[in-house]
C-alpha positions in Angstrom: -32.1 30.8 75.0 -29.0 30.9 72.6 -28.5 27.7 70.6 -25.7 25.4 71.8 -23.2 24.9 69.0 -21.6 21.5 68.4 -17.8 21.1 68.5 -16.2 22.1 65.2 -16.1 19.2 62.8 -14.3 18.9 59.4 -16.5 20.0 56.5 -16.5 17.8 53.4 -18.9 19.8 51.3 -17.5 22.6 49.2 -18.8 26.0 50.1 -20.3 26.6 46.7 -22.0 23.2 46.5 -25.8 23.6 46.5 -27.6 22.9 49.7 -30.1 20.5 47.9 -30.2 18.8 44.5 -32.0 21.4 42.4 -35.1 20.3 40.4 -35.6 21.6 36.8 -36.7 25.1 37.9 -35.2 27.6 40.3 -34.8 26.5 43.9 -34.0 28.9 46.8 -30.9 27.4 48.5 -31.0 27.6 52.3 -28.1 28.6 54.4 -29.7 27.2 57.5 -32.5 24.7 58.3 -34.3 24.2 61.6 -35.8 20.8 62.6 -38.4 21.1 65.3 -38.7 17.7 66.9 -35.8 15.2 66.9 -37.7 11.9 67.3 -37.6 9.2 64.7 -38.7 11.4 61.8 -36.9 14.6 62.6 -33.7 12.7 63.7 -33.7 10.6 60.5 -34.1 13.7 58.4 -31.2 15.4 60.1 -29.0 12.3 59.7 -29.9 11.9 56.1 -29.1 15.5 55.2 -25.8 15.3 57.0 -24.9 12.1 55.3 -25.6 13.7 51.9 -23.7 16.9 53.0 -26.6 18.9 51.7 -27.3 21.3 54.6 -25.0 24.1 55.5 -26.3 24.4 59.1 -29.0 22.3 60.9 -30.5 23.6 64.1 -32.2 21.0 66.2 -35.1 22.1 68.5 -36.6 20.0 71.2 -37.3 20.3 74.9 -35.7 17.0 75.6 -32.1 17.8 76.8 -30.9 14.2 76.4 -32.1 14.1 72.8 -30.3 17.3 72.0 -27.1 15.9 73.5 -27.5 12.7 71.5 -28.1 14.5 68.3 -25.0 16.7 68.8 -22.9 13.7 69.7 -24.0 11.8 66.5 -23.3 14.8 64.4 -27.0 15.1 63.2 -27.2 18.8 64.1 -24.9 21.8 64.3 -26.8 23.7 66.9 -29.3 22.8 69.6 -32.0 24.6 71.5 -35.1 23.9 73.6 -36.8 27.1 72.3 -38.8 27.5 69.1 -37.3 31.0 68.8 -34.0 29.3 67.7 -35.7 28.9 64.3 -35.8 32.7 63.9 -33.0 32.9 61.3 -33.7 29.6 59.5 -34.5 29.7 55.8 -36.4 26.4 56.1 -38.2 25.2 59.2 -39.3 21.6 59.3 -41.9 20.6 61.8 -41.4 17.0 62.8 -43.6 16.7 65.8 -46.9 15.1 66.7 -49.8 16.7 64.7 -51.3 18.8 67.5 -47.9 20.1 68.4 -47.3 21.0 64.8 -50.5 23.1 64.9 -49.2 25.0 67.9 -45.8 25.5 66.3 -47.4 26.9 63.1 -49.3 29.5 65.2 -46.2 30.5 67.1 -44.1 30.8 64.0 -46.3 33.6 62.8 -44.2 36.0 65.0 -40.9 34.0 65.0 -40.1 33.0 61.4 -38.1 35.4 59.2 -39.6 37.0 56.1 -39.7 34.5 53.2 -39.0 31.5 55.4 -40.4 28.2 54.2 -42.3 26.1 56.8 -42.6 22.4 55.9 -44.3 19.9 58.2 -44.0 16.1 58.3 -47.3 15.4 60.1 -49.4 12.3 59.3 -52.7 14.2 58.7 -53.0 17.2 56.5 -56.4 18.9 56.6 -56.0 20.8 59.9 -52.3 21.5 59.3 -52.9 23.0 55.8 -55.8 25.0 57.2 -53.5 26.5 59.9 -50.8 27.2 57.3 -53.3 29.0 55.2 -53.6 31.5 58.1 -49.9 32.3 58.1 -48.9 35.9 57.2 -48.2 36.4 53.5 -44.6 37.1 54.2 -44.1 33.4 54.9 -44.2 30.3 52.7 -45.6 26.9 53.7 -46.0 23.4 52.3 -47.7 20.4 53.9 -45.7 17.2 53.9 -46.0 13.6 54.9 -43.3 11.0 54.4 -44.9 7.6 54.1 -42.5 5.7 56.3 -41.8 4.9 59.9 -41.0 2.3 62.5 -42.8 1.0 65.6 -39.8 2.3 67.6 -40.0 6.0 68.4 -37.4 8.5 69.5 -34.0 9.8 68.3 -32.3 6.5 69.2 -34.4 4.8 66.4 -33.4 7.5 63.9 -31.9 6.2 60.7 -30.4 8.1 57.7 -31.9 5.6 55.3 -35.5 5.8 56.6 -36.8 7.9 53.7 -34.9 6.0 50.9 -37.3 4.9 48.2 -40.3 6.0 50.2 -43.2 8.2 49.1 -43.1 11.8 50.3 -46.5 13.5 49.9 -46.6 17.2 49.4 -49.8 19.2 49.9 -49.8 22.8 48.6 -51.3 25.6 50.7 -52.4 29.1 50.2 -48.8 30.1 51.2 -47.2 27.8 48.6 -45.5 29.4 45.6 -43.3 27.7 42.9 -40.1 28.3 44.8 -41.5 26.8 48.0 -42.9 23.7 46.2 -39.6 23.2 44.3 -37.5 23.6 47.4 -39.8 21.0 49.2 -39.5 18.6 46.3 -35.7 19.0 46.3 -35.4 18.3 50.0 -37.5 15.1 49.6 -35.4 14.0 46.6 -32.2 14.6 48.5 -33.2 12.1 51.2 -34.1 9.6 48.6 -37.9 9.9 48.5 -40.3 9.9 45.6 -42.7 12.9 45.6 -46.5 12.7 45.1 -48.6 15.9 45.3 -52.1 15.6 46.8 -54.7 18.1 48.2 -55.2 17.8 52.0 -58.7 16.3 51.8 -57.7 13.5 49.4 -54.5 12.8 51.4 -56.5 12.3 54.6 -59.0 10.0 53.0 -56.3 7.8 51.6 -54.2 7.5 54.7 -57.2 6.8 56.8 -57.7 3.6 54.7 -54.1 2.4 54.2 -52.4 3.7 57.4 -54.7 4.7 60.2 -57.3 1.9 59.9 -54.5 -0.7 59.9 -53.2 0.7 63.2 -56.7 0.5 64.7 -57.1 -3.1 63.5 -53.7 -4.1 64.9 -54.4 -2.5 68.2 -57.8 -4.2 68.6 -56.3 -7.5 67.6 -53.5 -7.1 70.2 -56.1 -6.2 72.9 -58.4 -9.1 72.0 -55.6 -11.6 72.2 -54.5 -10.1 75.5 -58.0 -10.4 76.9 -58.2 -14.0 75.7 -54.8 -14.9 77.3 -55.9 -13.4 80.6 -52.5 -14.1 82.1 -52.0 -17.4 80.4 -48.4 -17.2 79.2 -48.8 -20.3 77.0 -50.8 -18.1 74.5 -47.7 -16.0 73.9 -45.5 -19.0 73.7 -47.6 -20.3 70.8 -48.0 -17.0 69.1 -45.7 -16.8 66.1 -44.9 -14.7 63.0 -48.5 -14.3 61.8 -49.5 -12.6 65.1 -46.3 -10.7 65.3 -46.7 -9.3 61.7 -50.3 -8.4 62.0 -50.0 -6.6 65.4 -46.7 -4.8 64.7 -48.4 -1.4 64.3 -50.0 -1.7 67.7 -46.5 -1.0 69.2 -46.5 2.5 67.7 -46.2 5.5 70.1 -49.7 6.0 71.6 -49.5 9.8 72.0 -48.4 10.2 68.3 -51.2 8.0 67.2 -53.8 9.8 69.3 -52.9 13.0 67.5 -53.3 11.3 64.1 -56.6 9.7 65.0 -58.2 12.8 66.5 -57.2 15.0 63.5 -58.6 12.5 61.0 -61.4 11.1 63.1 -64.3 11.4 60.6 -62.5 9.5 57.8 -61.2 6.8 60.2 -64.5 6.4 62.0 -66.4 5.9 58.7 -63.9 3.2 57.6 -64.1 1.5 61.0 -67.8 1.2 60.6 -67.4 -0.2 57.1 -64.8 -2.6 58.4 -67.1 -3.7 61.2 -69.9 -4.5 58.7 -67.5 -6.6 56.6 -66.2 -8.3 59.7 -69.8 -9.1 60.8 -70.6 -10.6 57.3 -67.5 -12.8 57.6 -68.5 -14.0 61.1 -72.0 -14.8 59.9 -70.7 -16.8 56.9 -68.3 -18.7 59.1 -70.9 -19.5 61.8 -73.2 -20.8 59.1 -70.4 -22.8 57.5 -71.2 -21.0 54.2 -68.1 -22.2 52.3 -69.1 -20.5 49.0 -69.3 -17.1 50.6 -66.2 -17.6 52.7 -64.2 -18.7 49.7 -65.4 -15.6 47.7 -64.4 -13.2 50.5 -61.0 -14.8 51.1 -60.1 -15.1 47.5 -61.0 -11.5 46.8 -58.8 -10.4 49.7 -55.9 -12.6 48.5 -56.2 -11.1 45.0 -56.2 -7.6 46.4 -53.1 -8.3 48.5 -51.3 -10.0 45.6 -52.1 -7.0 43.4 -50.6 -4.7 46.0 -47.4 -6.8 46.1 -47.0 -6.5 42.3 -47.7 -2.7 42.3 -45.4 -2.0 45.2 -42.5 -3.8 43.4 -43.0 -1.9 40.1 
C-alpha cells in the first residue's frame, strides 16, 4: 500500500538545517523517519519533532484509519500508511507500539528496513526487545529506548508535543548499536526535550519494575478492593476524594498496554509483589496489635523516603 501524502504545507525549516540537534560527535542526519504506532507516545513524538522543525519527513504507520486521518489533519505526519512496508525507505524507524507488537515489528523489519537504517523502540520493558534486536542482520542498527513519561489517557487524541519535556529517556545499547546509532538516538531524545540515561536492559527492567510497574499493580488492586467494598453503594464514590484519586490514577492506564509490560517483565514484578505483600502483612499485624511503636517506625521511614524523592526530583 502506497503511503498517503498530506496536503502540501509551508515549510519553515531551511533545507540545510540539521534534522536533529547534533551531540558532540558525528550524527547521521536522517531524511525520513517512520513512526510505527501513533498512540500517546508515537503521536507525541511526531508532534514534538514537527514543532521543533527537526524532521524532514515523518511517515506515520498504524492500522487505525481514523488515527492516520487525525495525525494528517494535525500536521503530525507527512505521509500515512497501514503497512509496515512503508518504513522501507526510512533512515530511522521508531517503534512506539505495545511491547509484544514491537517484538513482532522487529522480526518483520529484518526484511523490510533499508541497509544502515536505525531502529529505535519506545517500549516500557527492554530485556526481550534488546534480545530481539540482537538478532537483527548486521546491515541494520538498533537501540533500545524508554521515555519515562505518559498519561492515563491513551491514543492519538491524548498526544502532546510537550510530553517528553524534561523527562528521562533511557537508552539501552544492543549488539547492533554503534557510535553513530547511539549518538543519533541521543540527539532525537535531546531534541524533544528529554534527558538521556544509558542502562543495560537487565538493570532497566529491574528498576522500572519497582518504580513503574509495581505502582500500577498496587493502584489497580486498590481500585478493585474499593470497588468490591462499595458493592454498588454510590455513597462510597461520593466520599472518595483526592487521596483515592491520586493513589489510583495509574489503574486507569490502558489494560492491553499494561498486560504487555507485565508479561515481559513478570519475574521482576512478581518478586517485588511478594516483597510488597510481606511488608503489607507486617503493617497489618502491627495495626491489629495496636503496636504504635512499630507503626510509627514504618510510617516515618516511608515519609522520609518519599520526602527524599521529592528533593531529588526537584534537583
